C-alpha positions in Angstrom: 16.1 -14.0 17.5 16.2 -11.6 14.5 13.6 -11.9 11.7 14.7 -14.1 8.9 13.8 -13.1 5.3 13.7 -16.1 3.0 12.9 -15.8 -0.7 12.2 -19.4 -2.0 9.8 -22.0 -0.6 12.6 -24.6 -0.4 14.7 -22.2 1.6 11.8 -21.5 3.9 11.3 -25.2 4.6 15.0 -25.6 5.4 14.9 -22.6 7.7 11.9 -23.9 9.6 13.5 -27.3 10.0 16.7 -25.7 11.4 14.6 -23.6 13.9 12.6 -26.6 15.0 15.8 -28.8 15.3 17.3 -26.2 17.7 14.0 -25.5 19.5 15.2 -27.1 22.8 18.1 -24.7 23.0 16.0 -21.6 23.0 15.4 -20.0 26.4 12.6 -17.8 25.0 9.5 -18.4 22.8 10.1 -18.7 19.1 7.5 -17.2 16.8 7.4 -18.2 13.1 5.6 -15.8 10.8 5.2 -16.6 7.1 4.2 -13.7 4.9 4.0 -13.1 1.2 7.0 -11.3 -0.2 4.9 -9.7 -2.9 5.0 -6.0 -2.6 3.9 -3.1 -4.7 5.8 -3.1 -8.0 7.6 -0.1 -9.2 5.2 0.1 -12.1 2.2 0.1 -9.8 3.7 2.7 -7.5 4.5 4.9 -10.5 0.9 4.5 -11.8 -0.6 5.6 -8.5 1.6 8.7 -8.3 1.0 9.5 -12.0 -2.8 9.2 -11.4 -2.6 11.4 -8.3 -0.5 13.9 -10.2 -3.1 14.0 -13.1 -6.0 14.4 -10.7 -4.1 17.2 -8.9 -3.3 18.9 -12.3 -7.0 18.6 -13.2 -8.0 20.3 -9.9 -5.5 23.1 -10.5 -6.9 23.7 -14.0 -10.3 24.0 -12.4 -8.9 26.7 -10.0 -8.5 24.5 -7.0 -5.0 24.8 -5.4 -3.8 21.2 -5.2 -0.5 19.3 -5.4 0.1 15.5 -5.7 1.3 15.2 -2.1 -1.6 17.3 -0.7 -4.1 15.2 -2.7 -2.4 11.9 -1.5 -2.7 13.0 2.1 -6.4 14.0 1.6 -7.1 10.6 0.0 -5.3 8.8 2.9 -7.4 10.7 5.4 -10.6 9.7 3.6 -11.5 13.2 2.5 -12.0 12.4 -1.2 -15.4 10.7 -1.9 -15.1 7.5 -3.8 -11.5 6.7 -3.0 -10.7 4.5 0.0 -6.9 4.2 0.8 -6.0 0.9 2.4 -5.2 1.0 6.1 -6.5 -0.1 9.5 -8.3 1.3 12.5 -6.1 1.4 15.6 -6.4 2.7 19.1 -4.6 6.1 19.6 -2.6 7.2 22.6 -5.8 8.7 24.2 -7.9 5.6 23.6 -9.8 6.9 20.6 -9.9 4.9 17.4 -7.7 6.4 14.7 -7.3 5.6 11.0 -3.8 4.5 10.1 -3.3 4.5 6.3 -0.7 2.1 4.8 2.4 3.6 3.2 2.4 3.3 -0.5 5.3 0.8 -0.4 3.4 -1.4 2.0 0.4 -1.9 -0.3 -0.2 -5.4 -1.7 -0.6 -5.9 -5.4 -4.3 -6.5 -4.9 -4.7 -3.3 -2.8 -2.8 -1.4 -5.4 -5.0 -2.6 -8.2 -8.1 -1.7 -6.2 -6.7 1.8 -5.5 -5.8 2.3 -9.2 -9.3 1.2 -10.1 -10.8 3.7 -7.6 -8.5 6.5 -8.9 -9.5 5.7 -12.4 -13.2 5.7 -11.7 -12.8 9.0 -9.8 -10.9 10.5 -12.7 -13.4 9.3 -15.3 -16.3 10.8 -13.3 -14.5 14.2 -13.1 -13.1 14.3 -16.6 -9.4 13.9 -15.8 -7.0 13.5 -18.7 -4.6 10.7 -17.9 -0.9 10.9 -18.9 0.1 7.2 -18.2 -2.8 5.0 -19.2 -0.6 2.2 -20.6 0.9 1.3 -17.2 -2.4 0.7 -15.4 -2.3 -3.0 -16.2 1.0 -3.7 -14.4 
């Protein structure tokens, strides 16, 4: 059975009832997973990237070669003190534990707000001048 994406609570209830009504006809186990459809908003994503860009620009002005993408990868790998990118520890192909950072588009709104707060604190500590302060509250 392919995953079903349902947007409203009433539609979800109806879909679950249809699945349960047909349960005897399935020849394989049926798994129902209910997840929040809330994803990172375009405003939050733009804010994260603007903040990374501003921090990278600040680093460049201080003589440190840095781009937004390079900084994002450093933050995701945990190489920037004070900023913890959301993710999970998983077992790698050789049995070692590895850090798997979430993609920006997979961050929840709460994770995004926390990351924006961390980037803001890091920038304030290092004297970063922000270009998009008004969108932080989104």
